[in-house]
Structure formats: C-alpha cells, structure tokens
VEXROSE-187654 format. One line per field, with one value per residue (C-alpha): residue in one letter; chain; x, y, z. Coordinates in nm, 4 decimals. Layout:
residuo: [A;...] $
cadena: [A;...] $
X: [X;...] $
Y: [Y;...] $
Z: [Z;...] $
END
This chain:
residuo: [M;L;P;F;E;K;D;Y;V;E;K;E;N;S;K;L;I;E;I;R;K;E;F;Y;S;Y;L;D;S;N;I;P;K;K;E;D;G;S;F;D;F;S;S;E;A;K;L;D;A;K;E;V;Y;E;R;F;F;K;L;D;Y;Q;A;R;K;L;R;A;L;L;V;Q;T;Y;D;L;K;A;E] $
cadena: [A;A;A;A;A;A;A;A;A;A;A;A;A;A;A;A;A;A;A;A;A;A;A;A;A;A;A;A;A;A;A;A;A;A;A;A;A;A;A;A;A;A;A;A;A;A;A;A;A;A;A;A;A;A;A;A;A;A;A;A;A;A;A;A;A;A;A;A;A;A;A;A;A;A;A;A;A;A;A] $
X: [1.2215;1.0398;0.9606;0.5755;0.3793;0.2649;-0.1002;-0.0703;0.1081;-0.1776;-0.4457;-0.2781;-0.2465;-0.6284;-0.7083;-0.5082;-0.6922;-1.0346;-0.9576;-0.8230;-1.1543;-1.3535;-1.1489;-1.2028;-1.5668;-1.6037;-1.4319;-1.6440;-1.9646;-1.8653;-1.6715;-1.8388;-1.6760;-1.5823;-1.6817;-1.3478;-1.3928;-1.1548;-1.2428;-1.3931;-1.2426;-1.3687;-1.7198;-1.5837;-1.7292;-1.7673;-1.5970;-1.6137;-1.2419;-1.2464;-1.4036;-1.1424;-0.8757;-1.0048;-1.0388;-0.6921;-0.5391;-0.6845;-0.5496;-0.2012;-0.1698;-0.2671;-0.0097;0.2698;0.1776;0.2287;0.5370;0.7001;0.5924;0.7397;1.0724;1.1034;1.0051;1.2174;1.5116;1.4531;1.6410;1.3762;1.4171] $
Y: [-2.1153;-1.8008;-1.7529;-1.7121;-1.8572;-1.6178;-1.7089;-1.5854;-1.2666;-1.1990;-1.2773;-1.0103;-0.7720;-0.8046;-0.7558;-0.4250;-0.3173;-0.3933;-0.2136;0.0958;0.1010;0.0879;0.3678;0.5917;0.5133;0.6261;0.9441;0.9823;0.9513;1.1922;1.4584;1.6787;1.7153;1.9934;2.0228;1.8719;1.5667;1.6618;1.6646;2.0084;2.0604;2.4095;2.2826;2.1586;1.8160;1.6458;1.3093;1.0513;1.0657;0.7277;0.5842;0.7337;0.6233;0.2330;0.2515;0.4172;0.1714;-0.1282;0.0015;0.0864;-0.2610;-0.4487;-0.2260;-0.3009;-0.6648;-0.6778;-0.4839;-0.7259;-1.0060;-0.8196;-0.7467;-1.1101;-1.2866;-1.0495;-1.0018;-0.6214;-0.3753;-0.2691;0.1007] $
Z: [-2.8348;-2.7239;-2.3531;-2.4441;-2.7208;-3.0012;-2.9182;-2.5508;-2.6615;-2.9124;-2.6516;-2.4209;-2.6984;-2.7783;-2.4147;-2.4112;-2.7410;-2.5832;-2.2642;-2.4463;-2.6478;-2.3409;-2.1825;-2.4977;-2.5027;-2.1381;-2.2522;-2.5629;-2.3613;-2.0782;-2.2623;-2.5223;-2.8604;-3.0575;-3.4321;-3.5568;-3.3234;-3.0528;-2.6833;-2.5551;-2.2265;-2.2025;-2.1226;-1.7776;-1.8106;-1.4602;-1.4587;-1.1640;-1.0611;-0.9089;-1.2296;-1.4381;-1.2150;-1.2174;-1.5900;-1.6449;-1.4028;-1.5825;-1.9203;-1.7588;-1.5854;-1.9232;-2.1050;-1.8493;-1.8456;-2.2318;-2.2223;-1.9859;-2.2177;-2.5203;-2.3405;-2.2265;-2.5476;-2.7689;-2.5147;-2.5387;-2.3058;-2.0280;-1.9450] $
END
C-alpha cells in the first residue's frame, strides 16, 4: 500500500501547476516581451520584490511538499 492515495498526490500536483501558472502570469503581466516571446529584461521592468518573493515562496513550498509526497510514496532517495 502506498503511503498516500493517488487522488491526494494528484490534488497536490494540480495545486503546483496552478501556482506555477499564477507565478508566470504575474511575470507575463509585469515584464515586457521580445518579439520571440522571451522576457525582455533590458527594459528594466520594476517588480515589487516582496510580491515576487511571496509568489515564489508559494511555488517553492508546494514543489517541496509534492517532492516529499513522491519521495515517500515511491520510496525514492531524497538528496
């Protein structure tokens, strides 16, 4: 028996995907793009450092939470 139900792991994975989308949506709306679609950092876009940190922390937390679930569920070696 796996330590976590598949539905729970899928739910946590969906949360990670949603948080990632929100993070990139924030970047997309605050950093101009080049013609090729990549971010144009030469424009010196001003971002709110606190908001970037809070959004990244949320993303990182969810990624670490999911990683721990996967390590336990599949008995992976954590590095």
